C-alpha positions, 0 to 999 in steps of 0.5 A: 316795647314802649319808649317815650323820648323827651326833648325840649329842655335847655337853659333859659333866662327867667322871664323865658320860655320852652316847649318840652315834647315826648312821643311815645313809641311801640305797640300802642293801643290807647292812650288815656293820659299823658302828663309831665312831672318834674324832680327839682335836685334834693326834692321829690318828683312833682306833678306838673300837668296832664292831659287825658283822652278827653282834652281833660287838663290838669295843672299844678298850682305852680305852674298855673297860667304860665304853663299849657299841656297839649297833644297831637294823637295822630303823632302820639306827642304831648308838649308842655309849653312853659312861659313866663319861667322861674328859677324854681321851675328848674328841674328834670322834666319826666315825661308820663303815659298811662296807656295800653299796649297788646299785653298790658295796661300801664304807666310809662315813663320817659329818661327825663329832659333837663330845664335851667332857668337862670340869669 
């Protein structure tokens, strides 16, 4: 069974930085894409950033220039470095992975990690 476990969330002041991590575990043959989504209170879940197996990165306009996504293939881990954080970045951040296991190709989600930006 595949699991995605996020870490690195917390409370920071505006202008601060956080680095989120997400490790995939289980029987995984290939990871095609990993990414991050977020959901603020009362809002729908929205895309933040993604990175493919060919290192192609994509960012939401709202975070471009402030956020960097990267990955460590050996550790099956994706990172989200967030700088110049704003109050609008406050949300639960979810890791997503589109990958192949021994029985299927599927989208998997983590449980989420809370990010709060407040003075």
